[in-house]
N, C-alpha and C positions, 0 to 999 in steps of 0.2 A: 509471532502474531500474524496470521494470515492478512494478506491485500485483500481490499472489498472489491468484488467482481463490479466491471464498469456496467454502468447503464447499456451500452452499445454492444456490448458483448451477450448480455440477457437477450436482448432484442433479436441478436442474429441466431441465438439457439431456440428462440422460442418459433421466430419464423421456419428454421427448418425443420423443426418437430412438428409443426401444423403443416408443411409442405410435405414430408413423407405422409402422415397421417392420409393428408388427400389424396395422395399418388397411390398410397396402399388400397384405400376404399374404391377409387376408382380403377386398379387392376382386378382387385377381387369381384368389382360387378359389369364392368365393362370390357374387361381382358386389356390385350394389350392397347387397342386404341384408345379405351380412356386414359391409359398412362400415361401415352404420346399425347393426349391433347391436354393433360395438365402440364407436362414437361413444355409445351409451347407456350402456355399462357404464363407460367413460371420465367420463362425467358421474354415473353414479350413485353411482360409488366415490365423490368428494370429498363430493357431498351426501350420503350414508350416515356418512359420517367424522364431518362437521361436525354432524350432527344428532346424533350420539351422544355426540360432545364436549361440546352444549349441554342434551342431555337426561337421559343417562344417571346415575344416584348415582353409580357408581363413577367415572367420567371426574369429575365435577364433586368428588367429595371429592379425588382426586390433585391436580385444576388449582388446587383452592382453598385446601388444607392450606397452603401457606407462608404466606399472609396472615391464616389462621384462628389460626396457633400465634404470629403476631406480636402479635394484637389479644389474645391470651389472656396474652401475656406469658411465653411457654415459649422465646424465642429465648436463646441465651446468643452471646457475642462471643467469637471463634474465637482461639486463642493466636495470636502474631505471630512469624512466622518470623524477621524481623528488627526492627530498632528504627524504620527507615523505612517499613515495609510500611502498606500504608492499613487500616482498620481492616475486618473480616469477619465473618459472623454465621450461624451454624448454626440449626436447628431440628430437634427429633425427627423423623427420616424413615418414611414409611410402607415395611414391609419386605414386607408383602402384603393381598391382599384378597382374601376367599375369601366364597361364599355360603352363609347356613344359612336354616332354614326360612321364619324371617320377615324377612329383611332381609340386612345385611353383617357380614363381622368383619373389623376393622381392625386388623392387627399392626403397631404402633408401638415402635419402638427408641427407647428413654430417652438421653439426652444425660447424661455424666458428671456426678452429683450431684444428679440428678432422683431423684424417686420418684414411684410411683404415684399419691399423695393429690395430688400437685400437677397432675395430669391429672384426677383424679376430680371435682376441686370445681369444674371447668369441664363437666360432663356435658350440664348444662342446656342452657349457650351453645351446645355442639358440636351437640346435637340440632335448636336453632333454626338455625343456620348451613348445616346441612346438610337441613333441611325434614323431618326423619323424626318418628315419633313420641316414640319415647325411645333415650337412650344408657346401655348400663352398660359400667361399665369395670371391667376384672377383670387381674390381674397372674399370669398363669400359672407364671411364673419370673420367675430377676431380669434387671433391664434391659429388660424389654419389659412394656407394657400392651396389651390389646384390647379395643378399643372396640367393643361390640355394637351395631348401630344396628338398629331395630325402624322397618322403614316400615311397618306396620299393629299394631292392638292385637289381639290372638288371644284377649284376655277381654274384648272389649265386647259380647257377647252373653252374657246369663244362661242357664245351665242348669240342671235336676235332678238329672242322675245324677249318678256320682261324676266322668265323665270329660267334657270338653267336647268341643268339634267335633274332628278331625282335624288333623294337621300341615298348614300351609297351601300345602305342595308336595311333591313326591314325593321320598323320601329318597334319596341317591346309592347306586349301584347295591353300593359296598361296605359301608354300612351295611346294605343288604337282605340282603346275604350273611351278614352277622354275625349279624342278626336270626334268618334261617333257621338258620344253625349252632346258636344258641343255644335255638328251639325245638326244633331234633331232638336235643340234647345234654339238655334237659329230659324227653324223651321216652326216652331211654335212663337217665336215674337213674331214672325213675318204674317202667320196664319191669327194672332193676336190683333197685328195693325188692321189685318186688311177685314178683321169681323168688327174691329171698333170702326173703320170708316163706314162700311154698311150700316152699323148701328145709327150713327152720325144723322147720314143719308136719310135710312126708317124713320128716325125722330124729327127732321126736318120736314119731311114729305107729310108725314101724319099731324105736323103743327100747321103746316101750310092747309092741309084738307080741312081741318077743324076750323081755321081762321076763314074759309071761302063757307062753309057751313053755317057759320056764325052770324056771319054778314045778313044771310037770307032770313035769321029767325027773327022774329019782332019783338022789340022790349029787350033785348038780351043786356041792352046797355053795353057791350062788350066793342073795343076799339081796333079797328083792323092793325094798328101799331102794338098795341099790345099783345095780341095775340099771334102775330108773327114775329115777334122780337127774336124769337129763335132764328130764322131764315132769312131775316132782312138784313142789310149791311148794318154793324154795330153788334150784330149776337153771331152765333155758331156760323161758320161756313155751311151752304148747304152743298144739296146735289153734287155738282162736279167739282166743287171747291177742295183745298188742300188744308188736311186738318195741322193744328198744330203741331202736332210731333212729326210732320215729315218736312224738313229741311230743304230749302228751293237747291234745286242741284243737287239732290243726294245723291244721283246715282253717277255724275259728273265729276270727277275726282278734282279736287284744286287745294285741299289744305296740304296733299302731299301726294305724290306720285309714284308708282311703282317703275322703278328703271333699272333694275337687277335682281341680283340673288345675293345672300350674305355667303360667308362659308359654310354654316351648318344647313345651308339648302334652304333656308327661310327668304321670302321675298323682301329685297330692299327696298323701301319705303325713302325716298328724298323729303322732308319735310320742307315747305316752302311757304305757308301763312303763317305768320307771325314770328317771322327768322329772315336771317339773310346767308347764303350760302358761298364760301370762298373753295376754289376749286384748284388747286395749283398741281403740277406735273411737266416734265420735260417735255419737250414736241415728240408727239408719236404715243405720249403716256397713255392716251383716251380721253382727254378733255371733250374733245368734239363728241363721245358717245353718250355724255351726261347731258352738255347741253342740249342734244336731239331727243335725250329720253327725255329730258324735262317737256320738250317742246311736243313731243308725242303724248305725252301723258296727258297734258293740259288743254289738246283739243278740241275733246269734248267739251267741256265747260267752256272753252271761246267759242263756240256753235251755240251754245246756250245765252252768252252776253253776259257771263260772271265771271271772266278774266282777258285780260289784255296783255299780249305778250309785244314787249317791244325788245327790238335788238340794235346793238352796236356791233359792227363788226369791221375792225380797221384791216384785219387782212384780206376783205372783200371775198374770200374763197371757201369760207365755212357756213356761215347762216343766210349768206346771198343765194344759196340751190334753192331756199326754200321762202324767199322773201315775201311772198303773195300771204305767206302764213302768219304774219307780224301786222301788227296795229301801226304800229312804226318802227320804221329802219332807217338808221344810218352807218355810214362808212367815211365819211368825209371829217376830220378831226372838229373843225368847226361845228359842223350840224352834230356831232355826236356831243358835244359840250353843250349845246342848245340843245338837244334832244333830255341831258339830264337836268339841266336848271328848268325846262320846263317839267318834269317828273315832281322835281322840289318845290315849283309855283303849285302845282295840281295837288301834291300831298297837303301841303301847309294850307290850302282852301277848303280841303275836307275836312282836315282837322278845325279847322275853323267851325265849320257847320257841324261837328260834331260834339262840339265843345257844352258839355252840360247836360247833353242827350243822349250820346252811345260810349260804351267802355271798352267794347270791342267790335270788330269790322265783321260783317257777315256781307259777301260779295252779292250785289244784286244788279241789274242793267244800269241802275242809274249811278253806282259806285262802286263799279268792277274792282275785282282783284288784279292788281296791275304787278307783272314781273318782268323786270328788265335783265335781259341777256347781254354780259358784256365778255366779249372775247376778246383775251391780251390785255387786262384790264391796265397793266403796267404800260402800255403805249400812252395813256390818257395820264398818268401819274408819275413818270420817270423819264420817259422815252420821249415827250413830247419836247419839242424844240424851242415851240411857243412858249414863253414863260408865263405870260398872263393866261393862256389856256389851259395850261398845266394847273396856276391858282385855281380857276373858276373849275375845271373839274374834280379838283381835290375838294374844293369848298363842298360842292354840290355832292359827291358821292360821301363825304363825313353827315351831310344832313342827312341825306337818305336813310343812311347806315343806322344812325343813333336815332331817328325821330319816324323812319317810316313804317316800321313793322305794326305798329299798333294802328293804323287808318288803312292798312291794306295794300302796302307795297313792298316788294320785294326784289334786291339786289342779287343777281347771280353771278359773280363775277369770277372769271377762269385766267391764271397767270402763268408763268414758268418758274420766274425768281421768287422765292418768297421773303427776301430779306428787306429789312428795314426801309435802308437807302433805296429800295426798288418800291415797296408799299409798304408804306409806314401807317395803314389805315386796319392791317390785317384783324387788329383785336376788336375791331367794329363788328366782325362777322362771327356770330354765335356759333354755326354749324361750319365744318370744315372737312375737305376730303382733300386727302394726299396720295396723289397717284405717284407714279414713280420719281425717285428724285435723284441728284449728281451726288449729294454729300449728305451723309448722315446725321449732321448737324441742322440739315432743313427739313427734317422730320418733325423736331420738336419746336421749330419756328411755326411751321404750319397748326401742328394738332396740340401746341402746348408744353410746357417742360415736361420732361419724362415718360413722353408716351412714347420714345422708342424701347427704353427701357420696361415699357409695359408690353412689349410686342409688335409693335409698329415699324417693324422694317420695312419702308417702302425703299429705302436706297439699295435692297437688295431684290425687288421685284426685277424679274428677266425683262431685258431690253428684246426679247424674240416677239414680234407682236402678236403671233399665234398665240402666245403662253402669257404675254404681260397686260397686253393693250387692253385698258380698262379696270386692272387691279389696282388697287388702293385700301386705303384705310381711312375710316369715318369716325370722328370726333362730334358727338351731336351736346348741344347747351345744356343738357340734364345729365348725361354721362360722360364722364370723363375718359371711361375705358375706350381705346380703339378698337372697333369691329372691322374685319375683313371682308371686303365685297368687291365684286367684280360688275361692272355694268354692261348692259347690252349693249351690242354693236348695231347702230341703224345704219342698212346699207341705202345706196341711192335710190335704188328702185323703189324703197319703201318712202323713201320721201317724196318721191315723183308723186306715187299715190297718193301721199299724205297733202299733196300740194292739189293734185286734181279733184279730192275730196272735198277739204276743206278751203281752198286757196280762194279760189276767184270771188265768193260772195261775203267772205269773211274780213276782208283787209279794209280797215275804215281807213288810213292814207300811210304811204309810204315816202320818209323823206331819205333823200339823197339815194336813188336807186342804183346799185351796179352797173345798171345799162345804161344810166343817162346821169352819170355824176353832176352834169351842169345844169340840170332843170331844178326847178323849184320844186317843194314839196307842196303838196295839193290834196284832197279829200277826192277818195273815192267810194262813192256811194253803190 
């Protein structure tokens, strides 16, 4: 009985026969030059395939995935169809590989009983095996995980504006079409708003003209108040008034400010209104970039009277450079505690006035949004030698962070050591930013349990200021997945320009000026 012919042998014979046919046809019609061209193509094809297999990241991922999953312990024994069947093993399969602006997205199908955390805890090992910058692990739906491999670091270069360099590659056509459609829709919405405003003004002017003409008609029986109800107080706003759809200070950002960029190239907007923010990082990690980014983003709203910035600066070196930009400033321990207690008193007074009338706060000149910036928060909660001041500071911070966000008070605190014995109130901050850390355990202290396993390697951020200053991970209240970001650097020259533009006429009063720490606080009108 003859042995069956192997499929690979059949394929080789068919390929050689097809090649010989193409070569003979080329020689017959084109001569020796055509034959040489066919031979060159036959050689270039296999060489190109072998080169792609050896060098391409996509091919390297597919080729090495079974061995990598075995090394990571992700294999499972397949069920035996019968008792005498040999043992077989299965591993999570690669369903799809797609390109994104900074690398590849690898879609993995999980095996029965596996959870995304089992893959996430090996993210660093996968990055080393693939020889890429880093790997993020996400689970868009049940039963699958997406391994986002970044071949380069898009946040490696520092920048001073709110946005970093553009995307690494040109986005696909569908994404560009969606962006164009979004811009057209935005233009249409703005045009609709302006047309609505013009219609309101025309209607008000027509009502006023009709009221004036009706008053001159004898026996009309109309009253001016009834005719002009649309244009008088109590009716719709007239001529230069603001329509209900246009919020106060819509052009001046106060709910969130853009202070940097995300790893995918989109802007990083730090939410402030309705939350509190904790920023943790070692010395030189870039905490000042975040604080000054917040100040820079809020100054247009400060100029409109919708926002007040209060600054607590125990080091007297970071925020004192722009002291005239703040409604209140304190650097002495006792006066810093007094400022916190003053904020608590105003918060409670505002809550009493809002009770039963307002459920959500909207900034107005009468009740502005108050943002408290505290540099080195641990100076008040752990390192303060005066036990009474420490107790008062902790009580004020706890009250502000537990009750202040619903009435328009936001506390942005920065510290170096996130341990409980240093800062036991960190769980009262809904939004947190982890910059460069000394220890791996500190990442979970700031961003929550399991954050480092999900890709937040804040302890591995480069200590080089050019590469790692301002780089960190953000965990927002509504999304537990950490996002890698970098805050824009605010140089001293820009702070001086901001002081000259906003400082002289917008400081309500200064408490404990660093230039005269012995002087009493007073109002500057």
